[in-house]
SENU-456312 format. One record per residue (C-alpha): x, y, z; residue in three letters. Coordinates in pm, 1 decimal. Layout:
# SENU-456312
{{X, Y, Z}, ALA}
...
This chain:
# SENU-456312
{{1415.3, 2119.9, -853.3}, UNK}
{{1108.4, 1899.4, -896.2}, UNK}
{{784.0, 1982.9, -723.2}, UNK}
{{513.3, 1781.3, -549.4}, UNK}
{{160.6, 1911.3, -497.0}, UNK}
{{-10.3, 1779.5, -183.1}, UNK}
{{-385.8, 1812.1, -140.6}, UNK}
{{-500.3, 1888.3, 215.1}, UNK}
{{-864.7, 1911.5, 319.3}, UNK}
{{-1025.8, 2024.6, 642.1}, UNK}
{{-970.9, 1751.2, 904.5}, UNK}
{{-687.6, 1597.8, 704.0}, UNK}
{{-499.0, 1306.0, 859.1}, UNK}
{{-172.3, 1466.1, 967.9}, UNK}
{{5.5, 1132.5, 1023.4}, UNK}
{{-61.1, 1035.1, 661.4}, UNK}
{{119.9, 1348.7, 547.8}, UNK}
{{419.9, 1325.6, 780.1}, UNK}
{{631.1, 1051.7, 623.3}, UNK}
{{583.1, 1140.1, 257.8}, UNK}
{{645.1, 1511.6, 315.5}, UNK}
{{961.0, 1440.8, 514.8}, UNK}
{{1099.1, 1188.1, 266.6}, UNK}
{{1039.2, 1412.9, -32.6}, UNK}
{{1205.4, 1704.4, 145.1}, UNK}
{{1503.4, 1497.6, 261.8}, UNK}
{{1561.6, 1373.1, -92.2}, UNK}
{{1675.9, 1729.2, -178.5}, UNK}
{{1514.1, 1675.0, -519.4}, UNK}
{{1163.3, 1794.7, -440.9}, UNK}
{{1001.6, 2103.5, -301.8}, UNK}
{{646.9, 2074.9, -171.9}, UNK}
{{344.1, 2292.8, -227.4}, UNK}
{{12.4, 2238.8, -51.3}, UNK}
{{-329.9, 2302.6, -196.8}, UNK}
{{-677.9, 2309.4, -45.3}, UNK}
{{-1018.1, 2293.2, -209.6}, UNK}
{{-1088.4, 2653.6, -118.8}, UNK}
{{-972.4, 2737.5, 232.4}, UNK}
{{-660.0, 2942.2, 301.7}, UNK}
{{-605.9, 2746.6, 623.1}, UNK}
{{-701.6, 2386.8, 700.3}, UNK}
{{-696.3, 2215.7, 1038.1}, UNK}
{{-588.7, 1853.5, 1071.4}, UNK}
{{-753.9, 1583.0, 1278.8}, UNK}
{{-479.1, 1651.1, 1533.8}, UNK}
{{-579.9, 2021.3, 1536.5}, UNK}
{{-267.1, 2134.5, 1350.4}, UNK}
{{-355.9, 2453.5, 1163.9}, UNK}
{{-190.2, 2460.6, 822.4}, UNK}
{{-169.6, 2763.2, 593.8}, UNK}
{{-179.0, 2618.9, 242.8}, UNK}
{{19.0, 2759.0, -49.1}, UNK}
{{-267.8, 2760.6, -296.9}, UNK}
{{-635.3, 2695.6, -343.2}, UNK}
{{-727.3, 2459.7, -624.2}, UNK}
{{-850.4, 2738.2, -854.0}, UNK}
{{-497.2, 2885.1, -845.7}, UNK}
{{-327.9, 2572.9, -983.5}, UNK}
{{-228.4, 2617.8, -1346.3}, UNK}
{{116.1, 2457.4, -1372.0}, UNK}
{{179.3, 2083.7, -1380.8}, UNK}
{{375.0, 1932.2, -1092.3}, UNK}
{{597.9, 1623.5, -1088.7}, UNK}
{{376.7, 1440.4, -837.0}, UNK}
{{25.1, 1478.0, -698.7}, UNK}
{{-46.3, 1340.4, -351.4}, UNK}
{{-392.4, 1338.7, -195.7}, UNK}
{{-402.3, 1295.2, 181.9}, UNK}
{{-692.4, 1127.8, 363.0}, UNK}
{{-903.9, 1262.2, 645.1}, UNK}
{{-1253.8, 1294.9, 784.3}, UNK}
{{-1404.5, 1519.6, 514.5}, UNK}
{{-1385.8, 1300.6, 205.9}, UNK}
{{-1730.6, 1144.6, 244.0}, UNK}
{{-1892.4, 1482.9, 176.1}, UNK}
{{-1650.1, 1631.0, -78.1}, UNK}
{{-1764.7, 1686.2, -435.1}, UNK}
{{-1518.4, 1885.3, -642.2}, UNK}
{{-1501.1, 1863.4, -1020.4}, UNK}
{{-1182.6, 2072.2, -1033.5}, UNK}
{{-1005.8, 1811.1, -824.0}, UNK}
{{-1148.2, 1526.1, -1031.7}, UNK}
{{-1020.3, 1694.4, -1349.1}, UNK}
{{-680.3, 1758.9, -1193.0}, UNK}
{{-639.8, 1396.7, -1086.6}, UNK}
{{-755.7, 1266.2, -1425.9}, UNK}
{{-507.5, 1492.0, -1601.0}, UNK}
{{-216.8, 1366.2, -1391.0}, UNK}
{{-314.3, 1001.8, -1430.6}, UNK}
{{-351.3, 1045.5, -1807.6}, UNK}
{{-6.3, 1207.2, -1827.7}, UNK}
{{149.8, 916.9, -1633.2}, UNK}
{{256.9, 1152.5, -1354.2}, UNK}
{{288.5, 983.5, -1014.9}, UNK}
{{-32.6, 1018.4, -813.2}, UNK}
{{-82.5, 899.9, -455.9}, UNK}
{{-404.6, 863.3, -255.6}, UNK}
{{-447.9, 731.1, 96.4}, UNK}
{{-742.3, 643.2, 320.5}, UNK}
{{-1051.4, 860.7, 258.4}, UNK}
{{-888.4, 1011.8, -49.1}, UNK}
{{-902.3, 668.5, -215.0}, UNK}
{{-1276.9, 665.4, -146.7}, UNK}
{{-1298.2, 988.9, -345.7}, UNK}
{{-1104.9, 824.5, -629.9}, UNK}
{{-1339.6, 524.3, -625.2}, UNK}
{{-1651.5, 743.6, -614.3}, UNK}
{{-1532.7, 933.5, -922.3}, UNK}
{{-1412.9, 638.2, -1129.9}, UNK}
{{-1046.9, 736.0, -1093.1}, UNK}
{{-926.9, 383.7, -1004.6}, UNK}
{{-1033.1, 236.5, -1339.4}, UNK}
{{-744.7, 57.8, -1509.7}, UNK}
{{-530.1, 35.0, -1195.0}, UNK}
{{-464.2, -227.5, -932.7}, UNK}
{{-546.1, -57.2, -605.2}, UNK}
{{-637.7, -89.0, -240.3}, UNK}
{{-833.8, 117.1, 12.2}, UNK}
{{-1031.1, 103.0, 332.8}, UNK}
{{-1360.3, -60.8, 240.7}, UNK}
{{-1428.5, -243.9, -84.8}, UNK}
{{-1774.1, -342.5, 41.1}, UNK}
{{-1885.1, 21.2, 54.0}, UNK}
{{-1758.5, 84.4, -297.3}, UNK}
{{-1956.0, -210.1, -437.0}, UNK}
{{-2283.0, -164.7, -246.4}, UNK}
{{-2343.6, 207.7, -191.9}, UNK}
{{-2517.4, 405.4, -468.5}, UNK}
{{-2267.6, 695.0, -444.4}, UNK}
{{-1999.0, 464.2, -586.9}, UNK}
{{-2171.5, 373.3, -913.6}, UNK}
{{-1865.5, 494.7, -1109.6}, UNK}
{{-1649.6, 227.8, -941.4}, UNK}
{{-1641.0, -66.3, -1183.1}, UNK}
{{-1317.3, -257.6, -1126.9}, UNK}
{{-1349.4, -442.8, -797.2}, UNK}
{{-1148.1, -730.7, -946.8}, UNK}
{{-848.6, -495.7, -944.4}, UNK}
{{-877.3, -446.0, -566.6}, UNK}
{{-572.7, -592.7, -389.6}, UNK}
{{-608.2, -687.4, -23.8}, UNK}
{{-283.6, -523.1, 84.3}, UNK}
{{-206.1, -213.1, 288.6}, UNK}
{{-50.0, -22.0, 0.5}, UNK}
{{-45.7, -91.6, -373.1}, UNK}
{{159.2, 69.8, -649.2}, UNK}
{{47.5, 13.7, -1007.3}, UNK}
{{193.0, 211.3, -1297.2}, UNK}
{{177.3, 575.4, -1185.0}, UNK}
{{-81.3, 532.0, -906.0}, UNK}
{{-12.1, 453.7, -538.9}, UNK}
{{-306.4, 377.1, -309.8}, UNK}
{{-310.2, 289.1, 59.7}, UNK}
{{-552.1, 227.5, 340.3}, UNK}
{{-545.8, 453.6, 642.9}, UNK}
{{-310.9, 235.0, 847.1}, UNK}
{{-20.6, 249.4, 605.2}, UNK}
{{134.0, 594.2, 585.5}, UNK}
{{487.9, 448.3, 592.7}, UNK}
{{425.5, 206.2, 305.4}, UNK}
{{241.4, 481.3, 119.5}, UNK}
{{539.0, 715.5, 151.0}, UNK}
{{797.9, 469.0, 31.6}, UNK}
{{584.7, 336.1, -254.3}, UNK}
{{564.8, 694.9, -378.6}, UNK}
{{937.8, 745.7, -323.8}, UNK}
{{1007.3, 433.3, -529.8}, UNK}
{{759.9, 535.3, -801.1}, UNK}
{{944.9, 866.7, -831.2}, UNK}
{{1278.6, 685.7, -864.3}, UNK}
{{1425.8, 844.3, -552.3}, UNK}
{{1514.7, 511.7, -388.5}, UNK}
{{1551.3, 159.1, -520.4}, UNK}
{{1347.8, -121.9, -365.7}, UNK}
{{1625.9, -238.7, -132.8}, UNK}
{{1684.9, 105.7, 18.9}, UNK}
{{1312.6, 171.0, 45.9}, UNK}
{{1262.5, -154.1, 232.9}, UNK}
{{1542.9, -64.0, 474.4}, UNK}
{{1393.4, 275.9, 544.1}, UNK}
{{1046.8, 128.0, 591.9}, UNK}
{{1190.9, -121.8, 837.2}, UNK}
{{1344.6, 161.5, 1039.6}, UNK}
{{1014.7, 346.4, 1075.3}, UNK}
{{800.5, 39.7, 1136.0}, UNK}
{{1033.1, -162.8, 1360.8}, UNK}
{{1231.8, 106.1, 1540.1}, UNK}
{{1593.3, 206.6, 1584.2}, UNK}
{{1700.3, -91.1, 1798.6}, UNK}
{{1558.2, -351.4, 1561.7}, UNK}
{{1710.6, -166.4, 1265.1}, UNK}
{{2057.0, -167.9, 1426.8}, UNK}
{{2031.5, -540.0, 1497.0}, UNK}
{{1937.2, -612.7, 1136.1}, UNK}
{{2136.0, -356.0, 936.6}, UNK}
{{2393.5, -203.5, 1171.8}, UNK}
{{2448.8, 163.6, 1244.7}, UNK}
{{2254.5, 430.9, 1058.5}, UNK}
{{2443.7, 668.3, 834.5}, UNK}
């Protein structure tokens, strides 16, 4: 069984977690572990209290995917352990995903270098002093979610696209099946039936 490590911070965006966690679980090929930056319990924006499996200092094994969920805390987070963990996964060509505020953290720490990417606010990355390690604005793609090599990035509106770009990057679904599943979530059951027929 493969394993995915999902990073959750205080005030994480629970809707950004929902689709990717469900799809990985339903693949029957992945088990999921959650990790925080120090807390044993984190509370989402929607006030869902989540007991995490590990804190970052307890992570010693390498997982098959690393997924960093957005939220309201990323503007104040500085964590060299997390930076090192992300760099290690990117360097090993392991699939890494970041969405919403988590992509800001990647930009702030120079972790988007060498990758096509997207995010919430390119203007902030190119004008605010905190983002002086962000050097590749020409690689910014004005799309909701971008997959390049082993990195998937998304803005905060695109948890469905984020999930299925990761699923494709992991080889769990081909593009055609991923597009069908995305259509179901984004357009609804009735529209899906009209386009593709019955589910299952």
